[in-house]
GUNUBA-914446 format. One record per residue: residue number from 1; residue in three letters; x, y, z of N, C-alpha, C, O in turn. Coordinates in steps of 0.1 Angstrom, whole numbers. Layout:
<pt><resi>NUM</resi><resn>ALA</resn><n_X>X</n_X><n_Y>Y</n_Y><n_Z>Z</n_Z><ca_X>X</ca_X><ca_Y>Y</ca_Y><ca_Z>Z</ca_Z><c_X>X</c_X><c_Y>Y</c_Y><c_Z>Z</c_Z><o_X>X</o_X><o_Y>Y</o_Y><o_Z>Z</o_Z></pt>
...
This chain:
<pt><resi>1</resi><resn>MET</resn><n_X>1991</n_X><n_Y>647</n_Y><n_Z>2156</n_Z><ca_X>1989</ca_X><ca_Y>640</ca_Y><ca_Z>2143</ca_Z><c_X>1991</c_X><c_Y>626</c_Y><c_Z>2146</c_Z><o_X>2001</o_X><o_Y>622</o_Y><o_Z>2152</o_Z></pt>
<pt><resi>2</resi><resn>ALA</resn><n_X>1982</n_X><n_Y>618</n_Y><n_Z>2141</n_Z><ca_X>1981</ca_X><ca_Y>604</ca_Y><ca_Z>2143</ca_Z><c_X>1990</c_X><c_Y>597</c_Y><c_Z>2132</c_Z><o_X>1991</o_X><o_Y>602</o_Y><o_Z>2121</o_Z></pt>
<pt><resi>3</resi><resn>THR</resn><n_X>1997</n_X><n_Y>586</n_Y><n_Z>2136</n_Z><ca_X>2004</ca_X><ca_Y>578</ca_Y><ca_Z>2127</ca_Z><c_X>1996</c_X><c_Y>567</c_Y><c_Z>2122</c_Z><o_X>1989</o_X><o_Y>560</o_Y><o_Z>2130</o_Z></pt>
<pt><resi>4</resi><resn>THR</resn><n_X>1997</n_X><n_Y>564</n_Y><n_Z>2109</n_Z><ca_X>1990</ca_X><ca_Y>552</ca_Y><ca_Z>2103</ca_Z><c_X>1999</c_X><c_Y>541</c_Y><c_Z>2101</c_Z><o_X>2010</o_X><o_Y>542</o_Y><o_Z>2096</o_Z></pt>
<pt><resi>5</resi><resn>ARG</resn><n_X>1994</n_X><n_Y>529</n_Y><n_Z>2105</n_Z><ca_X>2001</ca_X><ca_Y>517</ca_Y><ca_Z>2102</ca_Z><c_X>1994</c_X><c_Y>509</c_Y><c_Z>2090</c_Z><o_X>1982</o_X><o_Y>508</o_Y><o_Z>2090</o_Z></pt>
<pt><resi>6</resi><resn>ILE</resn><n_X>2002</n_X><n_Y>504</n_Y><n_Z>2081</n_Z><ca_X>1996</ca_X><ca_Y>496</ca_Y><ca_Z>2070</ca_Z><c_X>2002</c_X><c_Y>483</c_Y><c_Z>2071</c_Z><o_X>2015</o_X><o_Y>482</o_Y><o_Z>2070</o_Z></pt>
<pt><resi>7</resi><resn>THR</resn><n_X>1995</n_X><n_Y>472</n_Y><n_Z>2072</n_Z><ca_X>2000</ca_X><ca_Y>459</ca_Y><ca_Z>2072</ca_Z><c_X>1998</c_X><c_Y>453</c_Y><c_Z>2058</c_Z><o_X>1988</o_X><o_Y>455</o_Y><o_Z>2052</o_Z></pt>
<pt><resi>8</resi><resn>PHE</resn><n_X>2008</n_X><n_Y>446</n_Y><n_Z>2054</n_Z><ca_X>2008</ca_X><ca_Y>440</ca_Y><ca_Z>2040</ca_Z><c_X>2015</c_X><c_Y>426</c_Y><c_Z>2040</c_Z><o_X>2021</o_X><o_Y>423</o_Y><o_Z>2050</o_Z></pt>
<pt><resi>9</resi><resn>TRP</resn><n_X>2014</n_X><n_Y>419</n_Y><n_Z>2029</n_Z><ca_X>2019</ca_X><ca_Y>406</ca_Y><ca_Z>2027</ca_Z><c_X>2025</c_X><c_Y>405</c_Y><c_Z>2013</c_Z><o_X>2019</o_X><o_Y>409</o_Y><o_Z>2004</o_Z></pt>
<pt><resi>10</resi><resn>LYS</resn><n_X>2037</n_X><n_Y>401</n_Y><n_Z>2012</n_Z><ca_X>2044</ca_X><ca_Y>398</ca_Y><ca_Z>1999</ca_Z><c_X>2045</c_X><c_Y>383</c_Y><c_Z>1997</c_Z><o_X>2054</o_X><o_Y>377</o_Y><o_Z>2002</o_Z></pt>
<pt><resi>11</resi><resn>PRO</resn><n_X>2035</n_X><n_Y>377</n_Y><n_Z>1989</n_Z><ca_X>2035</ca_X><ca_Y>363</ca_Y><ca_Z>1989</ca_Z><c_X>2045</c_X><c_Y>357</c_Y><c_Z>1979</c_Z><o_X>2043</o_X><o_Y>345</o_Y><o_Z>1975</o_Z></pt>
<pt><resi>12</resi><resn>GLY</resn><n_X>2056</n_X><n_Y>363</n_Y><n_Z>1976</n_Z><ca_X>2067</ca_X><ca_Y>357</ca_Y><ca_Z>1968</ca_Z><c_X>2065</c_X><c_Y>360</c_Y><c_Z>1952</c_Z><o_X>2074</o_X><o_Y>357</o_Y><o_Z>1944</o_Z></pt>
<pt><resi>13</resi><resn>SER</resn><n_X>2054</n_X><n_Y>366</n_Y><n_Z>1949</n_Z><ca_X>2052</ca_X><ca_Y>370</ca_Y><ca_Z>1935</ca_Z><c_X>2054</c_X><c_Y>385</c_Y><c_Z>1935</c_Z><o_X>2057</o_X><o_Y>390</o_Y><o_Z>1945</o_Z></pt>
<pt><resi>14</resi><resn>PRO</resn><n_X>2053</n_X><n_Y>391</n_Y><n_Z>1923</n_Z><ca_X>2054</ca_X><ca_Y>406</ca_Y><ca_Z>1923</ca_Z><c_X>2043</c_X><c_Y>413</c_Y><c_Z>1930</c_Z><o_X>2044</o_X><o_Y>425</o_Y><o_Z>1932</o_Z></pt>
<pt><resi>15</resi><resn>ALA</resn><n_X>2033</n_X><n_Y>407</n_Y><n_Z>1934</n_Z><ca_X>2022</ca_X><ca_Y>413</ca_Y><ca_Z>1941</ca_Z><c_X>2025</c_X><c_Y>416</c_Y><c_Z>1955</c_Z><o_X>2033</o_X><o_Y>409</o_Y><o_Z>1961</o_Z></pt>
<pt><resi>16</resi><resn>ILE</resn><n_X>2019</n_X><n_Y>427</n_Y><n_Z>1960</n_Z><ca_X>2019</ca_X><ca_Y>430</ca_Y><ca_Z>1974</ca_Z><c_X>2004</c_X><c_Y>431</c_Y><c_Z>1978</c_Z><o_X>1997</o_X><o_Y>437</o_Y><o_Z>1970</o_Z></pt>
<pt><resi>17</resi><resn>VAL</resn><n_X>2000</n_X><n_Y>425</n_Y><n_Z>1989</n_Z><ca_X>1986</ca_X><ca_Y>423</ca_Y><ca_Z>1993</ca_Z><c_X>1984</c_X><c_Y>433</c_Y><c_Z>2005</c_Z><o_X>1991</o_X><o_Y>431</o_Y><o_Z>2015</o_Z></pt>
<pt><resi>18</resi><resn>LEU</resn><n_X>1976</n_X><n_Y>443</n_Y><n_Z>2004</n_Z><ca_X>1972</ca_X><ca_Y>451</ca_Y><ca_Z>2015</ca_Z><c_X>1963</c_X><c_Y>443</c_Y><c_Z>2024</c_Z><o_X>1953</o_X><o_Y>438</o_Y><o_Z>2020</o_Z></pt>
<pt><resi>19</resi><resn>LEU</resn><n_X>1967</n_X><n_Y>443</n_Y><n_Z>2037</n_Z><ca_X>1958</ca_X><ca_Y>436</ca_Y><ca_Z>2046</ca_Z><c_X>1950</c_X><c_Y>444</c_Y><c_Z>2055</c_Z><o_X>1938</o_X><o_Y>442</o_Y><o_Z>2055</o_Z></pt>
<pt><resi>20</resi><resn>THR</resn><n_X>1956</n_X><n_Y>454</n_Y><n_Z>2062</n_Z><ca_X>1947</ca_X><ca_Y>463</ca_Y><ca_Z>2070</ca_Z><c_X>1954</c_X><c_Y>476</c_Y><c_Z>2072</c_Z><o_X>1966</o_X><o_Y>477</o_Y><o_Z>2070</o_Z></pt>
<pt><resi>21</resi><resn>VAL</resn><n_X>1946</n_X><n_Y>486</n_Y><n_Z>2075</n_Z><ca_X>1952</ca_X><ca_Y>500</ca_Y><ca_Z>2078</ca_Z><c_X>1946</c_X><c_Y>504</c_Y><c_Z>2092</c_Z><o_X>1934</o_X><o_Y>503</o_Y><o_Z>2094</o_Z></pt>
<pt><resi>22</resi><resn>PHE</resn><n_X>1954</n_X><n_Y>508</n_Y><n_Z>2101</n_Z><ca_X>1949</ca_X><ca_Y>513</ca_Y><ca_Z>2113</ca_Z><c_X>1958</c_X><c_Y>523</c_Y><c_Z>2119</c_Z><o_X>1969</o_X><o_Y>525</o_Y><o_Z>2115</o_Z></pt>
<pt><resi>23</resi><resn>ALA</resn><n_X>1952</n_X><n_Y>531</n_Y><n_Z>2128</n_Z><ca_X>1960</ca_X><ca_Y>543</ca_Y><ca_Z>2135</ca_Z><c_X>1968</c_X><c_Y>537</c_Y><c_Z>2146</c_Z><o_X>1963</o_X><o_Y>528</o_Y><o_Z>2154</o_Z></pt>
<pt><resi>24</resi><resn>LYS</resn><n_X>1981</n_X><n_Y>541</n_Y><n_Z>2146</n_Z><ca_X>1990</ca_X><ca_Y>536</ca_Y><ca_Z>2156</ca_Z><c_X>1987</c_X><c_Y>545</c_Y><c_Z>2169</c_Z><o_X>1987</o_X><o_Y>557</o_Y><o_Z>2169</o_Z></pt>
<pt><resi>25</resi><resn>ALA</resn><n_X>1986</n_X><n_Y>537</n_Y><n_Z>2180</n_Z><ca_X>1984</ca_X><ca_Y>543</ca_Y><ca_Z>2193</ca_Z><c_X>1998</c_X><c_Y>546</c_Y><c_Z>2200</c_Z><o_X>2007</o_X><o_Y>539</o_Y><o_Z>2197</o_Z></pt>
<pt><resi>26</resi><resn>ARG</resn><n_X>1999</n_X><n_Y>555</n_Y><n_Z>2209</n_Z><ca_X>2011</ca_X><ca_Y>557</ca_Y><ca_Z>2217</ca_Z><c_X>2015</c_X><c_Y>546</c_Y><c_Z>2226</c_Z><o_X>2027</o_X><o_Y>544</o_Y><o_Z>2229</o_Z></pt>
<pt><resi>27</resi><resn>ASN</resn><n_X>2005</n_X><n_Y>539</n_Y><n_Z>2232</n_Z><ca_X>2007</ca_X><ca_Y>530</ca_Y><ca_Z>2243</ca_Z><c_X>2010</c_X><c_Y>515</c_Y><c_Z>2239</c_Z><o_X>2002</o_X><o_Y>506</o_Y><o_Z>2242</o_Z></pt>
<pt><resi>28</resi><resn>GLY</resn><n_X>2021</n_X><n_Y>513</n_Y><n_Z>2232</n_Z><ca_X>2024</ca_X><ca_Y>499</ca_Y><ca_Z>2228</ca_Z><c_X>2017</c_X><c_Y>494</c_Y><c_Z>2217</c_Z><o_X>2011</o_X><o_Y>501</o_Y><o_Z>2209</o_Z></pt>
<pt><resi>29</resi><resn>PRO</resn><n_X>2018</n_X><n_Y>480</n_Y><n_Z>2216</n_Z><ca_X>2012</ca_X><ca_Y>474</ca_Y><ca_Z>2204</ca_Z><c_X>1997</c_X><c_Y>473</c_Y><c_Z>2205</c_Z><o_X>1991</o_X><o_Y>472</o_Y><o_Z>2215</o_Z></pt>
<pt><resi>30</resi><resn>GLN</resn><n_X>1991</n_X><n_Y>474</n_Y><n_Z>2194</n_Z><ca_X>1977</ca_X><ca_Y>472</ca_Y><ca_Z>2192</ca_Z><c_X>1973</c_X><c_Y>457</c_Y><c_Z>2189</c_Z><o_X>1972</o_X><o_Y>454</o_Y><o_Z>2177</o_Z></pt>
<pt><resi>31</resi><resn>HIS</resn><n_X>1972</n_X><n_Y>449</n_Y><n_Z>2200</n_Z><ca_X>1970</ca_X><ca_Y>435</ca_Y><ca_Z>2198</ca_Z><c_X>1958</c_X><c_Y>432</c_Y><c_Z>2189</c_Z><o_X>1958</o_X><o_Y>423</o_Y><o_Z>2181</o_Z></pt>
<pt><resi>32</resi><resn>ASP</resn><n_X>1947</n_X><n_Y>439</n_Y><n_Z>2191</n_Z><ca_X>1935</ca_X><ca_Y>435</ca_Y><ca_Z>2183</ca_Z><c_X>1937</c_X><c_Y>439</c_Y><c_Z>2167</c_Z><o_X>1933</o_X><o_Y>431</o_Y><o_Z>2159</o_Z></pt>
<pt><resi>33</resi><resn>ASP</resn><n_X>1944</n_X><n_Y>450</n_Y><n_Z>2164</n_Z><ca_X>1946</ca_X><ca_Y>453</ca_Y><ca_Z>2151</ca_Z><c_X>1957</c_X><c_Y>443</c_Y><c_Z>2145</c_Z><o_X>1955</o_X><o_Y>439</o_Y><o_Z>2134</o_Z></pt>
<pt><resi>34</resi><resn>VAL</resn><n_X>1967</n_X><n_Y>439</n_Y><n_Z>2152</n_Z><ca_X>1977</ca_X><ca_Y>429</ca_Y><ca_Z>2147</ca_Z><c_X>1969</c_X><c_Y>417</c_Y><c_Z>2145</c_Z><o_X>1971</o_X><o_Y>411</o_Y><o_Z>2134</o_Z></pt>
<pt><resi>35</resi><resn>ASN</resn><n_X>1962</n_X><n_Y>412</n_Y><n_Z>2154</n_Z><ca_X>1954</ca_X><ca_Y>399</ca_Y><ca_Z>2152</ca_Z><c_X>1945</c_X><c_Y>400</c_Y><c_Z>2140</c_Z><o_X>1943</o_X><o_Y>391</o_Y><o_Z>2132</o_Z></pt>
<pt><resi>36</resi><resn>ARG</resn><n_X>1939</n_X><n_Y>412</n_Y><n_Z>2137</n_Z><ca_X>1930</ca_X><ca_Y>414</ca_Y><ca_Z>2126</ca_Z><c_X>1939</c_X><c_Y>412</c_Y><c_Z>2112</c_Z><o_X>1933</o_X><o_Y>408</o_Y><o_Z>2102</o_Z></pt>
<pt><resi>37</resi><resn>ALA</resn><n_X>1951</n_X><n_Y>417</n_Y><n_Z>2112</n_Z><ca_X>1960</ca_X><ca_Y>416</ca_Y><ca_Z>2101</ca_Z><c_X>1964</c_X><c_Y>401</c_Y><c_Z>2099</c_Z><o_X>1965</o_X><o_Y>397</o_Y><o_Z>2087</o_Z></pt>
<pt><resi>38</resi><resn>VAL</resn><n_X>1967</n_X><n_Y>394</n_Y><n_Z>2109</n_Z><ca_X>1971</ca_X><ca_Y>380</ca_Y><ca_Z>2108</ca_Z><c_X>1959</c_X><c_Y>372</c_Y><c_Z>2103</c_Z><o_X>1962</o_X><o_Y>362</o_Y><o_Z>2095</o_Z></pt>
<pt><resi>39</resi><resn>LYS</resn><n_X>1947</n_X><n_Y>374</n_Y><n_Z>2108</n_Z><ca_X>1935</ca_X><ca_Y>367</ca_Y><ca_Z>2103</ca_Z><c_X>1933</c_X><c_Y>370</c_Y><c_Z>2088</c_Z><o_X>1929</o_X><o_Y>361</o_Y><o_Z>2081</o_Z></pt>
<pt><resi>40</resi><resn>ALA</resn><n_X>1935</n_X><n_Y>383</n_Y><n_Z>2084</n_Z><ca_X>1934</ca_X><ca_Y>388</ca_Y><ca_Z>2070</ca_Z><c_X>1943</c_X><c_Y>380</c_Y><c_Z>2061</c_Z><o_X>1939</o_X><o_Y>375</o_Y><o_Z>2050</o_Z></pt>
<pt><resi>41</resi><resn>LYS</resn><n_X>1956</n_X><n_Y>378</n_Y><n_Z>2066</n_Z><ca_X>1966</ca_X><ca_Y>371</ca_Y><ca_Z>2058</ca_Z><c_X>1961</c_X><c_Y>357</c_Y><c_Z>2056</c_Z><o_X>1961</o_X><o_Y>351</o_Y><o_Z>2045</o_Z></pt>
<pt><resi>42</resi><resn>ARG</resn><n_X>1957</n_X><n_Y>350</n_Y><n_Z>2068</n_Z><ca_X>1953</ca_X><ca_Y>336</ca_Y><ca_Z>2068</ca_Z><c_X>1941</c_X><c_Y>334</c_Y><c_Z>2057</c_Z><o_X>1940</o_X><o_Y>324</o_Y><o_Z>2050</o_Z></pt>
<pt><resi>43</resi><resn>ILE</resn><n_X>1932</n_X><n_Y>343</n_Y><n_Z>2057</n_Z><ca_X>1921</ca_X><ca_Y>342</ca_Y><ca_Z>2048</ca_Z><c_X>1926</c_X><c_Y>344</c_Y><c_Z>2033</c_Z><o_X>1922</o_X><o_Y>336</o_Y><o_Z>2024</o_Z></pt>
<pt><resi>44</resi><resn>CYS</resn><n_X>1934</n_X><n_Y>353</n_Y><n_Z>2032</n_Z><ca_X>1939</ca_X><ca_Y>355</ca_Y><ca_Z>2018</ca_Z><c_X>1946</c_X><c_Y>343</c_Y><c_Z>2013</c_Z><o_X>1944</o_X><o_Y>339</o_Y><o_Z>2001</o_Z></pt>
<pt><resi>45</resi><resn>GLN</resn><n_X>1955</n_X><n_Y>336</n_Y><n_Z>2022</n_Z><ca_X>1963</ca_X><ca_Y>326</ca_Y><ca_Z>2018</ca_Z><c_X>1954</c_X><c_Y>314</c_Y><c_Z>2015</c_Z><o_X>1957</o_X><o_Y>306</o_Y><o_Z>2005</o_Z></pt>
<pt><resi>46</resi><resn>THR</resn><n_X>1942</n_X><n_Y>311</n_Y><n_Z>2021</n_Z><ca_X>1935</ca_X><ca_Y>299</ca_Y><ca_Z>2020</ca_Z><c_X>1923</c_X><c_Y>301</c_Y><c_Z>2011</c_Z><o_X>1918</o_X><o_Y>291</o_Y><o_Z>2005</o_Z></pt>
<pt><resi>47</resi><resn>GLU</resn><n_X>1918</n_X><n_Y>314</n_Y><n_Z>2009</n_Z><ca_X>1905</ca_X><ca_Y>314</ca_Y><ca_Z>2002</ca_Z><c_X>1906</c_X><c_Y>322</c_Y><c_Z>1988</c_Z><o_X>1897</o_X><o_Y>322</o_Y><o_Z>1980</o_Z></pt>
<pt><resi>48</resi><resn>HIS</resn><n_X>1918</n_X><n_Y>328</n_Y><n_Z>1985</n_Z><ca_X>1920</ca_X><ca_Y>336</ca_Y><ca_Z>1973</ca_Z><c_X>1929</c_X><c_Y>330</c_Y><c_Z>1963</c_Z><o_X>1939</o_X><o_Y>324</o_Y><o_Z>1967</o_Z></pt>
<pt><resi>49</resi><resn>ASP</resn><n_X>1926</n_X><n_Y>331</n_Y><n_Z>1951</n_Z><ca_X>1935</ca_X><ca_Y>325</ca_Y><ca_Z>1941</ca_Z><c_X>1947</c_X><c_Y>333</c_Y><c_Z>1936</c_Z><o_X>1954</o_X><o_Y>329</o_Y><o_Z>1927</o_Z></pt>
<pt><resi>50</resi><resn>MET</resn><n_X>1949</n_X><n_Y>345</n_Y><n_Z>1942</n_Z><ca_X>1960</ca_X><ca_Y>354</ca_Y><ca_Z>1941</ca_Z><c_X>1961</c_X><c_Y>360</c_Y><c_Z>1926</c_Z><o_X>1971</o_X><o_Y>365</o_Y><o_Z>1922</o_Z></pt>
<pt><resi>51</resi><resn>THR</resn><n_X>1949</n_X><n_Y>359</n_Y><n_Z>1918</n_Z><ca_X>1949</ca_X><ca_Y>366</ca_Y><ca_Z>1906</ca_Z><c_X>1949</c_X><c_Y>382</c_Y><c_Z>1909</c_Z><o_X>1940</o_X><o_Y>387</o_Y><o_Z>1916</o_Z></pt>
<pt><resi>52</resi><resn>VAL</resn><n_X>1959</n_X><n_Y>388</n_Y><n_Z>1902</n_Z><ca_X>1960</ca_X><ca_Y>402</ca_Y><ca_Z>1903</ca_Z><c_X>1949</c_X><c_Y>409</c_Y><c_Z>1897</c_Z><o_X>1947</o_X><o_Y>407</o_Y><o_Z>1885</o_Z></pt>
<pt><resi>53</resi><resn>THR</resn><n_X>1941</n_X><n_Y>418</n_Y><n_Z>1904</n_Z><ca_X>1930</ca_X><ca_Y>425</ca_Y><ca_Z>1897</ca_Z><c_X>1932</c_X><c_Y>440</c_Y><c_Z>1897</c_Z><o_X>1925</o_X><o_Y>447</o_Y><o_Z>1890</o_Z></pt>
<pt><resi>54</resi><resn>HIS</resn><n_X>1940</n_X><n_Y>445</n_Y><n_Z>1905</n_Z><ca_X>1944</ca_X><ca_Y>459</ca_Y><ca_Z>1905</ca_Z><c_X>1959</c_X><c_Y>461</c_Y><c_Z>1905</c_Z><o_X>1966</o_X><o_Y>454</o_Y><o_Z>1913</o_Z></pt>
<pt><resi>55</resi><resn>THR</resn><n_X>1964</n_X><n_Y>470</n_Y><n_Z>1897</n_Z><ca_X>1978</ca_X><ca_Y>473</ca_Y><ca_Z>1897</ca_Z><c_X>1980</c_X><c_Y>488</c_Y><c_Z>1900</c_Z><o_X>1972</o_X><o_Y>496</o_Y><o_Z>1896</o_Z></pt>
<pt><resi>56</resi><resn>PHE</resn><n_X>1993</n_X><n_Y>491</n_Y><n_Z>1905</n_Z><ca_X>1996</ca_X><ca_Y>505</ca_Y><ca_Z>1908</ca_Z><c_X>2009</c_X><c_Y>506</c_Y><c_Z>1902</c_Z><o_X>2018</o_X><o_Y>499</o_Y><o_Z>1904</o_Z></pt>
<pt><resi>57</resi><resn>ASP</resn><n_X>2011</n_X><n_Y>516</n_Y><n_Z>1894</n_Z><ca_X>2023</ca_X><ca_Y>520</ca_Y><ca_Z>1887</ca_Z><c_X>2027</c_X><c_Y>534</c_Y><c_Z>1892</c_Z><o_X>2021</o_X><o_Y>544</o_Y><o_Z>1888</o_Z></pt>
<pt><resi>58</resi><resn>ARG</resn><n_X>2038</n_X><n_Y>533</n_Y><n_Z>1899</n_Z><ca_X>2043</ca_X><ca_Y>546</ca_Y><ca_Z>1905</ca_Z><c_X>2047</c_X><c_Y>557</c_Y><c_Z>1894</c_Z><o_X>2047</o_X><o_Y>569</o_Y><o_Z>1897</o_Z></pt>
<pt><resi>59</resi><resn>ARG</resn><n_X>2051</n_X><n_Y>552</n_Y><n_Z>1883</n_Z><ca_X>2055</ca_X><ca_Y>561</ca_Y><ca_Z>1872</ca_Z><c_X>2044</c_X><c_Y>568</c_Y><c_Z>1866</c_Z><o_X>2046</o_X><o_Y>579</o_Y><o_Z>1859</o_Z></pt>
<pt><resi>60</resi><resn>SER</resn><n_X>2031</n_X><n_Y>563</n_Y><n_Z>1867</n_Z><ca_X>2020</ca_X><ca_Y>571</ca_Y><ca_Z>1861</ca_Z><c_X>2017</c_X><c_Y>584</c_Y><c_Z>1867</c_Z><o_X>2008</o_X><o_Y>591</o_Y><o_Z>1862</o_Z></pt>
């Protein structure tokens, strides 16, 4: 059974930004996947206005 890793960023507001999802391999860190998550965070910080467009309510 494969393990899934989800990378996210919490920018200080109530929002949580999903950055990437990838399968975790057994042989140490996945440098390409981590680099992709870091790049996604940089793009989010510089190019998006952080307007919340989707919400998830666990109580629903």
